[in-house]
N, C-alpha and C positions, 0 to 999 in steps of 0.2 A: 504493499501499500504505500509506504513510504518513495519507493522508485517512481510510481504514478503519479504522486503529488508533484515531485520535480521535477519529472517529465512535465507534467502540464504547466508547470509556473512558466519552462520557456515557451509557450507557445501562447501565453497572457499577451494583449495589450500592457504597458508599460503599467498604466493605473490599477488593471487586475478587474476583480472583480469589486473595486471601492466605490464605485459610481459617485465619486464626491464630486461635489460643486461649491463652487468654484474648484477648475482644476490647480492642485499643487505646481508650483515650481518645479519640483525635482522629485519624483519617488522612484528608487532601488526597490528590486526585488528580491535580496540573495535566498539561496536556495535554502530549505530547510523546513520543520516539520513545521505548519501554520498554530497559531496560538487559539485554540480554543476558549470562549469567554462562555458564561451564563449570565445572563442577562437578568434574569430573574434574582440571581444573589452575587450584584456586583460588590467588590469591595476596594475603595477607593481612598486615597491620601495626597497629602498635599507640603510643601513646604513651606517656609517661612515668608508670609506675605504672598501666598496663594488662597487662603480661604476664600476668597471670595468668588474667585474660579471653582473651586471646589465645590463650593457651596450650590450654587448656578448650576453646575455641572449634574450634580445630585439632584435637583429640581426637574431638570430636562430629562434626565432619563426617566424620572417616576413618570412624568408626565406622557411619554413615550409609550410606556406600559413596562416597565422595567421595575428592579428593588436594587438600592443601593443603600449600602452601610458605609458611614465615615471612618477610618480609621488611622489613627496616629503615625506618625512619619517611623520607617523603621518596623511597622508591623507586616503582616503578610499582607498583601494588596493585590487587586489584580490592574490597576492604572493608577500611575504616581504623575502628579503636575509638579514640575520644579522650578522656582525662579533660579536661575543659576548664572550669574554673569559672568563667572568664570571660564564656564564650559562651552556659554552660545559666543556661533561670532558674531560680532558686534554690527557686522554689515549685514545682519537680518533686522536691525532696527527695532522700533520698541515694538511693531506688528508680525515680525516672522517669527516663527517656530520651529525646533526640531521634533519629530516622531519618528522612535522605533522600537520595535520587538525584540533587541537582542536580549533585554533584560526583565519582559516583561513588560505591558506596555508604558510607554513613559513619554510624557511631553515636557520638551524643557523649552523657557524663552527667556528673552534679554529683558523684557517688562512684561507686566501684567497684560496688556494689550493683546501680545504674542501667545502666553497662555492659553488665553481664552477662546482665539479663535485656534489654537490646538485642540482644544475641547470641541468646538463646533468640528472641526474634520472627525474627530473619533466618534462624535454622536450621529455622523452618517454613515460612519464604519459598522455602528451596531444597531442597524435597523431592524427593528424585533423579528424574529424568527415564529414561528408556530413552536416549536419547542424552548423557545428563551435564549438556545444556545447560536451564538456565532463564532465562525472560525475565520479568522484573520489570516492572509498571509504574511508572509514574513515580510516588513517593512521599514523603510531605511527614507521618511519625507523630510526635504528640508524646502521652506516654504514660507514665500513672503508677497506681500501685494505688489503690483507694478506701480499704483498711483494712491497718493494720501487722501484723495477725496472721493469715495465712492458712495456716492447719494441715492437716496430718495424723498421726493419731491409727495407732499398730500394738502390739496386745497380744502380748510375745512370753512374758509368763508362761504361758499355756493351752496355748499351742504354741508351740517354738520356732524361730527362722530364723536361716538361718546369715553371715556378714558378708557373703559376697557378696550376699546374697539382702537386706540390710539395705541396701546400698550402691546398687543396683541402685534400692530403694524413694524411696532420697534423688533419684538421678539420675530417677527421675519427676518428683519434688516439682517440683523444680529447671526442667525442663523449660517445667513450665506454670506457672511463678514463683509457685510455693506455699515460703515460708520460713520454718515451722515443721513439725518434726518431732518429736514428743510421744510418746519413747519410754517403753513401760508396759512396767517389767522386774520387777516383784513383783506377786504376786497370788496365789490359792490353787495356782495351779498350776505354783508353779516361782519360785526365786530365780534370775534372770540375771544380775546383775553380781557379779565377782569382790569379795570383802574382804580385805584381806589380814588384818587384825584378827581378821575372825570366819568362819576358811577352813568351818566347820562348816557356815554359808549357804548354798554350795555343792556341798563336800563331799555331803552330806545335801539341802538343799533344794533341788539343782538335778534332782533325778534322784525320779520320782515311777514307779510303777508302771504298770509296763504294762498296759494294755488290751485288746491285740488289733486286736480290729478293733470294736470298741466305742471310736469314738474320744473320747470325753468324759463323763463321768459323776460328779458334785461329789458323793457319795454312796461313789465308791469311791478319794478323792484318798488316798494312802499314801506318804510318804517314810519308807521303812524303813533306807536309809543301804547302803552300800557291803556287801562279802561277804556280803550273805544269800543269794546265789543267785538272786536274781527277777530276771527281765527287767524293766530299767529304761528309762523315758521321758525325755528333756530335752537338758541343755546350758547352757553359759553361757557370758559373753562375760569374756575376761580384761580385766584393765586395760590392757594393752598393746593389745589390739583396741577396746578402747572408745577409748583417745586416735588410732588410725588411724581408725577410722567420723567421730570429732567434727572432725579435720581435713580428712577427705572432705568432710563435708560443711560445714563453716566454707568450703574453696574455691567450694563450690559456690551459697554465700548463705545456706544454710541454718542455724536455732540447733536444737540436738537440745536439746527439755525435758525432761530425765528425771520419771520417776517411783517415787519409795519409796513402796506404801502405807501408812501408817499413819491411826488407829490401828488400823483392823481390816483385813482380806483380806492375813492375815499368817500363815496355816498354815506355809512352809517355814520360818520362821524361829523360832514356837513348838517345833517337831519339834527342831530343829536348837540351839536356846538356849531349852529351855525354863524356865529361872532367870526371863525375865522375861515369864512368862504368869502370870494367878491361880493362886493355890493354892488350890482349891477341890476337893470333891469331885468327879471326871468320869468320866464313863461309861470303863470298861476297854474296852467295845469300839471307841469313839470316842473317844478322852480329848480331839479337838480338835473335838467337834462344833460351837463357837460361837468365832470365834478372834480375839480383839485384844489388843494388847499389855496390861500390867496397867497400871491410871493411875495405881498407891498405890505402885508399886516406884520408888525412884529410879535402883535399877540400869537401868529399863528407860528412864529417861531417859537415861541416860551410852552405852546399847546405841545409842539412835536418834541421837544427838550424835555419836557414833564413826561409823557408817555414814551419816550426812550428810555429817562433815567427807571421806570418801574420796569421797562422791559430788560436791560440791562441787569436790574436787582434779582430777577426771576431766571436768567438765561446766563450763566455762565461764557459760554462759546464766544469766543474772542471775533468772530466774524455776525456782526447782524447786517441782516438782509433788507433793502428798504425800497425793495422794487424798482420804481421810476421810470417804469415800462407804458407805455399807449397814452403819456398825459396829454388831457385836450386842455389846449390851453387857448380855449377859444372867450372865453371869461377875461385872461390874462388881457389881450387885445382890445379888452374893450373895461378896464377897471383901470380908475384913477389911481389907486395905490398902486398898484402892480406898473403903470405906465411912470408915475415919479420914481418906484425903485429903480427902471431901468435911465432913466436920465441919471439919476445920484449914481448907479455903479457902471455908468457908461457901456448899457448894453445896449448893441446892436437892433435885436428881435428876442421873439419870446424863447427862443431856443437858446439861446445865452441865459434868458433869465430862469429855464429850467435848470441849466449848468450850473448857476450861481445857487441856484437852491440847494442841488446835491453837493456842490463843495462846503456850503454850509452847516449843513448836514454832520459832511462828514468831519468836518474841524472840532464839531462837538465833539463826534464819538472817537475820534482820535486822543482829545484831551482825556479822554475816560479810559483811553488803552484800549480800545475797540476800532478793526476794520472794518469800511463799509464794503458791502457789496452791492449790486445792483444789476439786472438786465442791461442786456446790451444799447439800450436808449440812452443810458446812462453816457456815453462816447459823443454822444449828439451836443455839438456848443461847446464841447471842449472837457475833457476826464478829470474828476476829480484827482491830487495827484497821489493819494495812495489807496485808491478803489481797487476792488476785486471786479474782473465782470466775467456775469454768467453769460453766454453767448446761445441765444436761442432761435434769432432770426437767421439760421446757415451756421456758419463756421467763421464769416467774414467778420464780424465783431469779434470774436475772442483773438484775431488772427491779428487784428489790429492792433488790439489791448497787448499781447504780449510779445509785439515786434515794438512798443514801447514801454515795454519793461514791467508792463501790471501782469498777478496772476490771472489765472481765468479756469472755469470751469466751462467745459462744452457740453451743452444741452439742447441739440437743434433738433427742432422740428420732425426732419427726416427719419431720425432713430430712436427719438428720446421721449416722446409725449406717449404716454402711455392712455390718455384719453382718447387718441385716432385710433380705428379702426381696424383689427388683424389683419384686414385685406389689404390696408396701405400700408402698414406698418406692423408687420410679421416678426415672430420672435427669429424664424431666421433672420430678419433684415437688423433685428439688432444687436443679434450674436457677429452681426458684420462690421459694427461700427468702429470705426477708429478714432479715438481721440488727438491722438496727437496729427496735427495737418503734414502734409509731403512737404518738406524742402523746410521744415524749422531748424533752424540750430541748436546745438547741444545746450547753450544758455536758456533760449524760447524753448524748446522741449521743458527744459527742468519748470519754468510757469505755466505749464498747462497740470493745473491740480488731479485733473480727474475730470468723470462726468457724473451723470446723476438720470434718473428716469423722472419725468415728470404727470403727475396726475393731476389735472382740472375736473371739477366735481358738478359741471353744470349738469351732464346726465349721469350721476350716478348717485341715485338718492338715499343708498343705502349700502353697509360697508361690505355684502354679498358681493355687488356690482363692484364696488371697486377692487375685490378680491380676483375677481375674474378677470378685471382688466389687466392687470399686473402678474397676474400667473398666468404661464413661465415667463412671462419677459422680465419679470426682476431678476428671472435667477441666468438668464442670458448676459443682464448688464450687468454682474455681480462678474460674471466670469470675463466680461472686456475691461473690469478695472481693477481685477486681480492677478489674472493670469497671465504669464508671457506673450506676448504678441503671436510668436514662432509657434507655443504648443497649443493654440485653439486650433479645433478641428470640430467642425458644425455636425459632422455626423456621428461623431462619438460624443459632442454634446447631445445628440437626439438620444444616444443610447442611456445617457446618465440621465436623463431625462425620468426613463422607467419607474426607478424606485419614487422617485420627487412623485409623480402622479399618486401612486398609490398611497403616500404619504397622506396627499390632499386627501384624499376619499378618508382614509383612516379618521384625520382629524378634523374633517366636516369641512375643510377648506374650499371654496368655489374657485374654480379655475375655468380657463377658455377652453371648448377643445369645440374643433368644428364638429357642423354636424355632418352625417353621412350623407352622401349627395348621390343622387338618380341620372343613370343616363338621360332618362325622358319625363318631364315633370305631366306628359299629358301622352296617352299612344292611342290612336286612333285603331284599333287592330282588325286584321280580318279576321278567319278560323281561330286563329290564336295570336300570342307574342311570350315574348321575354324581359323580364323585368330585371334589371340590373343593377346594383349599390356597390358605391365605392366607401368602405371606411377610412375616417384622418387617421395620417399616420404616430397614433399613439401606441406602443406596444403593451400589449395586455388588454384590448379590448374585443369585444364579442360584440354582435349584432343580434337582433332577433327580428323577427316580423311576421304579420300576420297579411292575410287577403281579404279578410270581410269589413273592413273600416275601422278597427276596433287597435286602440293602443297599443303596442306590443310591451308585453311583460316580461319577467325571467322565465315563464313559462308559457311562452313564443317558440315556433320553429326560428332554431337557428339558422341565419343564412351562412350559406357555404359555396354558394353560384349562384346564377339565375337562375329566378322563377319562372316556370310558365304557366302561361294566362291561357284556360282557354274560353272563357265565359268575362261579362263586364264585371269590373268592381275594383277597389280601391283597393292597393299595396300599400302598406304601412312598414317604417324601419325604424329602429333606434336602436341606438351603441349602448353599452353597460359597461361599467369597470367593477368588476367585482359583482353586490348585488346594486351597486347605484347606477342607476339611470342619469346619463349627462347633457343629453339634448331633448328638445322637441323634436317629436317624429317628424321623417322626411316622408311623404307621400306620394304616391302614383296612380292617377286615375287612367284606367283602362277603359273603354268602352268602344264599340261598334260606330259606324258610320250612322248619322242620322238620315230617317226614310225621310223628311221634308225638311226644307231648311227653314231656320226661322226669320221672323221678318223683321223689321226693322227701320229706323227713320235717321240713318246716318248716325253721327256722334253727338253724345249728351256730355257735359258738365256740371260738375257741384264742385264750388267752392265755398271752404270755408276759412272765415279770416280768424284764424287761433295757431296758438302754438302747442307744437306736439313733439313728443322723444322717440314716436311711433307711429307705422301708418295707422290711422283710427278709423274704427268702424261707422261706415258713412250714413249706413240705415240711422243711428242713433242721433246725428248732428244736422242744426235746422241751417242750410245753407244761407252764405252772405249774398250771392250770388248765382246763378244757375240758368241752363238753357242748352243750346246747339252751337256747335261750333265745326270748323273745315280742318282743324289740324290740331295737333297736342301740343302746341307751344303756351307755355307758362311767361311769355312776355309781358301779358295784356296786365298781371300781378305783381310786377316789377316792383311799384313803389312799396308793393305792402312789406310791413318789417318779418311777418308769419304767416305763415298760410298751408292753407294742405286742399288739394283740386284733386278731383278723380273723375275719370274720362270712363266711356262704357259706350260702346258701339258692337262692330261685326270688322271681321276682318277674311278674307277670301285666299283659299290656298289653292290656287291653279293645278297643282302635278302633286300624288303622294310623294311621300320621302320626309326627312329631317328636316326641320324647322329652328335655327338657333338663334334667342332673341336676346338682345341685347340691350341692358338700359347704362346710360353713363346718368349719375345726377349728383347733385350738391343740394339736399338732403337726400333722406330716405325715398325710396319707391319700391315699386314690387308690379308685378302682373299675372292675369289669370287671363287662361282661355281656356273657356268651357267650364268655369269652375274650379281649375284646375291651376295650383299655383306654381307656376314656370321660371319666372325669376323674383328672388327674395332678394330686395337691397334696402332692406328693411334698417331704421337707427339712424342716427346724427353722425352724419361724417364729411368730409372733403370729396372734391369731386372725382370719383372715380366708379368704376364700370362691372356689373357682374353678367353674364348668363346662364341663361337654361333651354332645353329643348324639349320638343315636342315632335312625336312623328303623327304626321296630317294627312287624312286623305282628301282629295279635290271635295270642296265645298265650302261653306259660310260658317264661321265661328265666333261666338259671342266674345269678346273679350271687357276688362278690366282693367285699367292704369289707373295706378295710386301713385299721390307724392307728397311729400311736406317738406315745408321750409322752415326750420326752428331761428332763422339768423344769420346774419352775415350774405356769403356768396350764395347764389340762386343758379341750377343748372338743370333740364333735363333733355335726353335724348335717347329715342328710342330707334334700333335698326336691327333688321332679320337676314339672318342668311340663308336664303330656299336653297333649295335644289339651280336655281337658274346665275347665282350671284348674290353678292350681299347688299340690298335695299333701305330706303327708310322704313320704320314700319308704317309709317302714312302713307303709301305707297299703296299698301296690302288692303287699306280701308275700303266700305263698301260706305258709300257715301249718302247712297239714297236708295229706298227701294218702292 
């Protein structure tokens, strides 16, 4: 048996069966007998100053289902954690560690963060087994991170998340060796940090009018205050809760970087304390249509310095994030105080006034021993002398800042915005991100602190949705930021995701999994047809299906290949991991050609001027506008900030064959043919395309095309690949009968 084990080790991937994420820097697997550990009866110990790591590791293993006893150093133990500067090479830094199995499982580090990250590696090595036993191949791991800033952001302004949810978020960061939690506490959606000096920031600014089923709408933000009788949405963190969360994060080696937005994105503060806004004539219906603190009043800076003092008292982070992005300078250009400031300071325009604002705040933060960080808009008008830049509008802002000698965190929308759909920003896309721009010198490269994933929550009303949007993309980001660039391999990473998916299911953590796809959403059949499905590329999944239109369960037929259908029916399929269903079912409508063609009167539309985060049921909505039209254009509603529209009519298939329908939209769209959902491109997203197929016989078919715009850009384009070529969907419309 020993010979077989030794032979096997020579054939394994260098990581072997470890499945550690992020991938360690260097792994050696010397010959020898594997180390066997009983997870149900572990004994662990630690040396001087490692008590925190030992305690947390024990808690984590217990949470994972194991049993742990902490014993004194020198007693017999299974795992030992040691801080040993004399033994550990200092080039590993404060976050590096050594792990070896030469004399039992031992983790050694130069400082406590390294010991903690070594413990996270051990935790993944000890994934629970059914028999409670884990056999570890002989290992020698030398590991350290590539970047010092390995972050995740969470917007708690637009939607509020509880303290237990915030702690879970931090726990997940720590598990995958992320070390920065960028806590977005103030924005247009609500003020979330308690202020003792300005209590109305939370008594008014933390509670906005509840929109009911409408999850988010910039045009309807209203902070009316208590006692109005209106249903309110929101919440805030008390200073005691924040101190508790900060301590929780510190124990897990996570630095919390707070973001207090200024000069813009400050609607709740201006409603609560209008004296720090510009004194100009405003629209009575929406007095805070544009939101920015008045740059001309000294009272504004006194107010913000007081807020920053409270912030710094709560958060020990050296870095304080002030936002600085998307500042609407409209009122500044009409405000006598702001114009007087510009004259006094010899500022040419409002862009330079914004730079003055940021530089003044930076000077105050520097006087308190803190460093200002902002989004890349703070470059405009001149960058504050000691500022750090978070580059989100691509990499150009970060490149310019680094070349000017400023530290940068790269977080471009192309790879790092986890509120974007997986269609546009896939896990593979995130994994392919490279934070250091090509052509950087050695000194410029050192200024790239790292990167982070950003989670803006307009369309994430609960923590389960947040989890779905970050997992598994956060794991990809963790490996980008920890592991050596030349050691990364997506196929290997995807293999190592297998135990992570099982862990998510076991712990009740929501995550993203593609729904199964069907070759055709609609099949107009002859005597028979075959229905084929494709499962998402996640190891360990199974697929069940039904042919009577019912929702598949674990007792339904196991899908092993194409399903032969000999009579009209609806085939539904669903994926499972273990006993957990992962998706809504995908369905295929199989039917015979219609004996008589339906009658119709061209294309009808129904438009509703409301905001939605998914395609609504139009049968339950009252139309803002409805009638007949000759095309499928949404241009006529271009001036509306939000709306949804439904088109209903008939299209004609001239020949039998496969028809592939394409929808390109910003935001959600969907297409039904004869009540079969053929293209589902639902949800808020940027301009992107989805397609689906139908097998049609010659004839006319009812169609329904639905679209919603949730704010920002809007676009809708529909095309179809026919047996004769690709044409606009409009060319197949039956315009009259």
